[in-house]
C-alpha positions in Angstrom: 11.8 18.4 -18.2 9.6 21.5 -18.3 6.5 21.4 -16.3 3.4 23.6 -16.2 1.8 24.6 -13.0 -1.3 22.5 -12.2 -4.4 24.5 -12.8 -6.8 25.3 -10.0 -8.3 22.3 -8.3 -12.1 21.8 -8.0 -13.8 22.0 -4.7 -14.4 18.6 -3.1 -17.6 17.3 -1.5 -17.3 14.8 1.3 -20.0 12.7 3.0 -18.7 10.6 5.8 -20.2 8.3 8.4 -21.9 10.0 11.3 -20.9 7.4 13.8 -17.2 6.8 14.5 -15.3 6.0 17.6 -12.4 8.5 17.3 -11.7 12.1 16.6 -9.5 13.7 14.0 -6.0 15.1 14.3 -3.6 16.9 12.1 -0.3 15.1 11.6 2.8 15.6 9.6 4.4 13.2 7.1 5.9 9.8 7.9 8.2 9.4 10.8 9.9 12.7 11.6 9.6 13.8 8.0 7.9 17.0 7.1 5.2 16.4 4.6 1.9 17.8 3.4 -0.4 18.3 6.3 -3.2 15.7 6.3 -6.2 15.1 8.5 -6.0 11.7 10.2 -9.2 9.6 9.6 -11.1 8.4 12.6 -9.1 5.6 14.3 -11.8 3.0 14.0 -15.1 2.6 12.4 -17.3 -0.5 12.1 -17.3 -2.2 8.8 -21.1 -2.2 9.1 -21.3 1.6 9.2 -22.8 2.9 6.0 -21.0 5.9 4.6 -20.6 7.5 1.2 -16.9 7.5 0.0 -15.2 10.8 -0.4 -15.3 11.9 -4.1 -15.2 15.1 -6.1 -18.1 17.4 -6.2 -20.7 16.2 -8.6 -20.8 19.6 -10.4 -17.3 19.9 -10.9 -15.1 21.1 -13.5 -12.2 18.7 -14.3 -9.1 20.1 -12.7 -6.7 17.8 -14.5 -8.1 18.2 -18.1 -4.7 19.6 -19.3 -3.1 16.3 -18.4 -5.7 13.9 -19.9 -7.0 12.8 -16.5 -10.4 13.3 -14.9 -10.7 12.8 -11.1 -14.4 13.7 -11.3 -15.0 10.5 -13.2 -13.9 8.3 -10.4 -16.6 5.7 -9.6 -17.7 6.2 -6.0 -18.1 2.5 -5.6 -14.5 1.8 -6.6 -13.3 4.6 -4.3 -15.1 2.9 -1.4 -13.9 -0.5 -2.4 -10.3 0.6 -2.5 -10.2 2.8 0.5 -13.4 2.7 2.6 -15.1 5.8 4.0 -12.0 8.0 4.1 -11.6 11.7 4.4 -9.7 13.2 1.4 -6.0 13.9 1.7 -4.6 17.3 0.5 -6.2 18.5 -2.7 -3.3 17.9 -5.1 -2.8 14.3 -3.8 -6.5 13.5 -3.8 -6.9 14.6 -7.4 -4.2 12.2 -8.5 -5.6 9.3 -6.4 -9.1 9.9 -7.8 -7.8 10.2 -11.4 -6.0 6.8 -11.0 -9.2 5.2 -9.7 -11.2 6.7 -12.6 -9.0 4.7 -15.0 -9.6 1.5 -13.0 -13.2 1.5 -14.1 -12.4 -0.7 -17.1 -14.7 -2.7 -19.2 -12.1 -5.3 -20.2 -12.5 -7.1 -23.5 -10.8 -10.5 -24.0 -7.9 -9.0 -26.1 -7.0 -6.6 -23.2 -7.2 -9.4 -20.7 -4.9 -11.5 -22.8 -2.5 -8.7 -23.2 -2.5 -8.0 -19.4 -1.8 -11.6 -18.7 1.1 -11.6 -21.2 2.6 -8.5 -19.7 2.2 -9.9 -16.1 3.8 -13.2 -17.0 6.8 -11.9 -19.0 9.7 -9.6 -18.3 8.9 -7.5 -21.4 5.8 -7.0 -23.5 4.6 -4.9 -26.4 1.3 -3.4 -25.4 0.1 -3.3 -29.0 -0.7 0.4 -28.8 2.2 1.6 -30.9 3.1 4.1 -28.1 6.7 5.4 -27.7 6.9 5.3 -23.9 8.4 2.4 -22.0 7.2 1.7 -18.5 9.5 0.0 -16.0 8.2 -1.9 -13.0 10.8 -2.7 -10.3 9.6 -5.0 -7.5 11.7 -6.0 -4.6 9.4 -9.0 -4.3 7.7 -10.5 -7.3 4.8 -12.5 -8.7 6.2 -15.9 -7.5 6.9 -15.0 -3.8 4.0 -13.0 -2.6 0.3 -12.7 -3.7 0.1 -9.0 -2.7 3.1 -8.2 -5.0 1.6 -10.2 -7.8 -1.8 -8.3 -7.6 -0.1 -4.9 -7.4 1.9 -5.8 -10.5 -1.3 -6.5 -12.3 -2.9 -3.3 -11.1 0.0 -1.3 -12.7 -0.2 -3.3 -15.9 -4.0 -2.7 -16.3 -3.4 1.0 -15.6 -0.7 1.2 -18.2 -3.0 -0.4 -20.8 -5.3 2.6 -20.5 -2.5 4.9 -21.8 -2.0 4.4 -25.6 1.3 6.4 -25.2 2.8 3.4 -23.4 4.0 0.9 -26.0 6.2 -1.4 -23.9 6.2 -2.6 -20.3 9.4 -4.1 -18.8 9.2 -5.7 -15.3 11.9 -6.9 -12.9 11.5 -8.8 -9.6 14.2 -9.3 -6.9 12.1 -12.0 -5.2 12.9 -10.8 -1.7 16.6 -11.6 -2.2 18.5 -10.8 1.0 21.4 -9.4 -1.0 20.7 -5.7 -1.7 22.9 -5.9 -4.8 20.3 -8.0 -6.5 17.7 -5.3 -6.0 20.1 -2.6 -7.2 21.1 -4.6 -10.3 17.4 -5.2 -11.2 16.7 -1.5 -10.9 19.8 -0.6 -13.0 18.7 -3.1 -15.7 15.6 -0.9 -16.2 17.8 2.2 -16.5 20.0 0.5 -19.1 16.9 -0.7 -20.9 16.0 3.0 -21.4 12.6 3.1 -19.7 10.8 6.5 -19.4 9.6 5.9 -15.9 9.7 3.3 -13.2 7.0 2.3 -10.7 7.7 -0.2 -7.9 8.4 -1.0 -4.3 12.0 -0.5 -2.9 12.3 -3.2 -0.3 15.9 -2.3 0.6 15.0 1.3 1.3 18.0 3.7 1.3 20.3 1.1 -0.2 18.6 1.7 -3.5 19.2 5.5 -3.3 22.3 5.6 -5.5 20.6 3.8 -8.3 17.5 5.9 -8.0 19.6 9.1 -8.4 21.2 7.5 -11.5 17.7 7.0 -12.9 16.8 10.7 -12.2 20.0 11.9 -13.8 19.1 9.9 -16.9 15.7 11.6 -17.1 13.8 8.6 -15.8 11.0 9.3 -13.4 10.7 7.0 -10.4 7.5 6.6 -8.4 7.5 4.0 -5.6 4.1 3.2 -4.1 2.8 1.7 -0.8 4.8 4.4 1.0 7.9 3.0 -0.5 10.3 5.8 0.5 13.9 5.2 -0.6 14.8 5.5 3.0 12.8 7.9 5.2 14.0 11.4 4.3 15.7 11.9 7.7 17.8 8.7 7.4 21.4 8.8 6.4 21.8 8.2 2.7 18.1 8.4 1.9 16.9 9.7 -1.5 14.5 12.6 -1.1 11.1 12.5 -2.9 10.6 15.6 -5.0 14.4 16.0 -5.4 16.0 12.7 -6.0 12.9 11.0 -7.4 9.5 12.3 -8.6 7.2 11.3 -5.7 6.2 8.6 -3.4 2.6 7.3 -3.2 1.2 6.0 0.1 -0.4 6.7 3.4 0.8 9.2 5.9 2.9 6.6 7.8 2.9 8.5 11.1 -0.9 8.7 11.1 -1.1 5.0 10.2 1.1 4.1 13.1 -0.9 6.2 15.5 -4.1 4.5 14.2 -2.6 1.1 14.9 -1.6 2.2 18.4 -5.1 3.5 19.1 -6.6 0.2 18.1 -4.3 -1.6 20.5 -4.8 1.0 23.3 -8.5 0.6 23.1 -8.8 -3.1 22.2 -6.2 -4.5 24.5 -6.4 -1.9 27.3 -3.5 -3.4 29.3 -1.2 -6.3 28.6 1.5 -7.4 26.2 1.6 -6.4 22.5 4.0 -6.9 19.6 4.9 -5.1 16.4 5.6 -7.0 13.2 7.2 -5.6 10.0 8.3 -6.5 6.5 11.7 -6.6 4.8 14.5 -5.2 6.9 15.3 -1.6 5.9 12.0 -0.9 4.2 10.5 2.5 4.9 6.9 1.5 5.2 7.4 -0.6 8.4 9.9 1.8 9.9 7.6 4.8 9.3 4.5 3.5 11.0 6.5 1.6 13.7 8.3 4.8 14.8 5.0 6.6 15.5 3.1 3.5 16.9 5.8 2.9 19.5 5.5 6.5 20.9 1.7 6.4 20.7 1.2 3.1 22.7 -0.5 3.5 26.1 1.7 3.2 29.2 -0.6 0.4 30.2 0.7 -1.7 27.3 4.0 -3.5 27.3 5.8 -3.9 23.9 7.5 -7.2 24.1 9.8 -6.6 21.1 10.8 -2.9 21.1 13.1 -1.9 18.2 16.8 -1.3 18.9 16.6 2.3 17.9 14.5 4.8 15.9 16.2 3.7 12.6 15.5 0.0 13.0 12.4 -2.1 12.7 11.2 -4.9 14.9 9.4 -8.2 14.1 10.9 -8.4 10.6 9.1 -11.1 8.6 10.2 -10.0 5.1 6.5 -10.5 4.2 7.7 -13.9 3.1 5.4 -16.8 4.3 8.0 -19.5 4.8 9.8 -17.6 7.6 6.8 -16.1 9.3 6.1 -19.1 11.6 9.6 -18.8 13.1 9.0 -15.1 13.9 5.9 -16.1 15.8 7.7 -19.0 17.6 10.4 -16.5 18.7 7.8 -14.2 20.2 5.4 -16.7 21.7 7.8 -19.1 23.3 9.0 -16.2 25.6 5.7 -14.3 25.6 2.7 -16.7 25.4 0.3 -14.0 26.6 0.6 -11.5 23.8 -2.8 -9.7 23.6 -2.3 -7.6 20.4 -0.3 -7.2 17.2 0.2 -4.3 14.8 1.3 -5.4 11.3 0.9 -4.1 7.8 0.3 -7.6 6.3 -2.9 -9.4 7.3 -2.0 -12.7 5.6 1.2 -12.8 7.6 -0.8 -13.2 10.7 -2.6 -16.1 9.1 0.7 -17.8 8.4 1.6 -17.4 12.1 -1.6 -18.7 13.7 -0.6 -22.4 13.4 2.2 -21.7 15.9 -0.5 -20.9 18.5 -1.9 -24.5 18.0 1.7 -25.9 18.0 2.5 -24.3 21.3 -1.0 -24.9 22.8 -1.8 -21.3 23.1 -5.5 -20.3 22.5 -6.3 -17.7 19.8 -8.4 -15.5 22.2 -8.2 -12.2 24.0 -6.5 -10.9 21.0 -6.7 -7.6 19.0 -5.1 -7.1 15.6 -4.4 -3.7 14.0 -3.6 -4.4 10.3 -3.2 -2.6 7.0 -4.1 -5.2 4.4 -7.2 -7.3 4.1 -6.3 -10.8 2.8 -9.3 -13.2 2.9 -7.4 -16.1 4.5 -7.2 -14.3 7.8 -10.7 -12.9 7.8 -12.3 -16.2 6.9 -10.3 -18.0 9.6 -11.5 -15.3 12.1 -15.1 -15.8 11.1 -14.8 -19.6 11.5 -13.3 -19.2 15.0 -16.3 -17.0 16.1 -14.6 -15.8 19.3 -15.9 -12.5 20.6 -12.6 -11.8 22.5 -10.7 -11.9 19.2 -11.1 -8.8 17.1 -9.4 -7.5 13.9 -9.2 -3.9 12.6 -7.8 -3.2 9.1 -7.3 -0.3 6.8 -7.0 -1.3 3.1 -4.9 -3.6 0.9 -3.5 -0.7 -1.1 -2.8 -2.7 -4.3 -4.3 0.0 -6.4 -1.6 2.4 -5.3 0.6 1.0 -8.1 -2.1 2.4 -10.5 -1.7 5.8 -8.8 2.1 5.6 -9.4 1.5 5.0 -13.1 -0.9 8.0 -13.3 1.4 10.3 -11.4 4.3 9.5 -13.8 2.2 10.0 -16.9 0.9 13.3 -15.6 4.5 14.5 -14.9 5.5 13.5 -18.4 2.7 15.7 -19.7 3.9 18.7 -17.7 2.0 18.4 -14.4 3.6 19.5 -11.1 3.4 16.4 -8.8 3.7 16.8 -5.0 6.7 15.0 -3.5 4.3 12.9 -1.5 1.0 11.7 -3.0 -0.8 11.0 0.2 -3.4 8.2 0.2 -5.9 8.6 3.1 -6.8 5.7 5.4 -9.4 4.7 7.9 -9.5 1.7 10.3 -12.4 -0.6 10.0 -13.5 -3.5 12.2 -13.7 -6.9 10.5 -17.1 -8.6 10.4 -18.3 -11.9 8.9 -19.2 -10.0 5.7 -15.5 -9.4 5.1 -14.9 -13.1 4.5 -15.6 -13.8 0.8 -15.4 -17.6 0.2 -15.8 -17.0 -3.5 -12.7 -14.9 -3.9 -10.5 -16.4 -6.8 -7.6 -16.6 -4.3 -8.1 -16.3 -0.6 -4.8 -14.4 -0.2 -6.0 -11.6 -2.4 -7.1 -8.4 -0.7 -10.8 -7.7 -0.8 -10.0 -4.1 -1.7 -8.0 -4.9 -4.9 -9.4 -3.3 -8.1 -8.3 -6.2 -10.3 -11.4 -7.8 -11.7 -12.3 -11.3 -10.5 -12.0 -12.8 -14.0 -8.4 -11.6 -14.3 -7.6 -12.8 -10.8 -9.0 -16.3 -11.7 -6.6 -16.4 -14.7 -3.7 -15.2 -12.6 -4.2 -17.9 -9.9 -5.6 -20.7 -11.9 -9.1 -20.5 -10.4 
């Protein structure tokens, strides 16, 4: 596929909060992977701090006009909703992130909502646009097993419906099956279906690499989101973004892990902490855990250290039915855990009943989290314990939209960086972060799916 060089980028303007508790540092890509240099956001900032989100300069010329995108049109309110008061990532990445958010500013009519629901509920749908392109969506989870996955799927569908060139959407879900072959076969189904590009999350990491290379050889672009590397690039057998597949969308995982560690270092001070992760082999958990372990203070004791640098610890598979057992295993031997780092806020909520079961108070506890499901935040507000504090980054559901936009730009000739870096900032939870009117309490507050669509999805 011939690609043109992306035209010169516009200058960005940034207004950030004047009051933060940490400094900034330059870090490399996830784990030991070399990636685009990014500036880590302040480690923590109060959710009550008022700051304008980072957006493009108001004056600016559209740097992506040749590819039918406009990052200058991103609604600052949506940027702040999705990400918080972040500093921009590298210019090429930030333009793509903003362009994807610009398309999320949708005034949905009933016909579009109906079509989105049809595509979300069925393996294949005709978008009605008459477009020739076929989008594939490959999820290692699925609508039925995890709310976060369900919402991310809808984000991608709503984004696809803004492109008249996309005439068909085909979706697969491995439903967290423990057999990697199920994930590989679902991915290969999309190759055989003849899709033009695939967006999704590769839960089995490097075990999907061969199928990903097959897609690339067939001219199919693959864009995993949520830092879904097909194995971290230094792992044996991993597929390499920018070579074996188009790009990966997500946070700088090393910076994320260091942010988690700083929250625990400051909030716990001294004591026992634990790390939790998702599906065994996924690169998101491995990437941040590697850097969090090395950044933890010597005054903290990690009760569940990983076996080695290529393995994760505290695997929960992001699957609610097994999460209580993970907490039982930790708390029966270490009842005095004072902090957790985890990329899934709702997973903590599913583990909290184990505290009551074992007679352990939920107090003197600091949580460093990525997502922002309302179940946990409302439970925290109800407990009203000043010794129990939560810090979070963002749900990241909208990143599936960024994956769709990156693929569509590439199909129109744009050069896409091998890592589309999504910036992050840690924020402390306050009572305002509990929204009892959310259509589903397990939906991230930072999701860009409109509430009327969420109500239809979850029967509210």
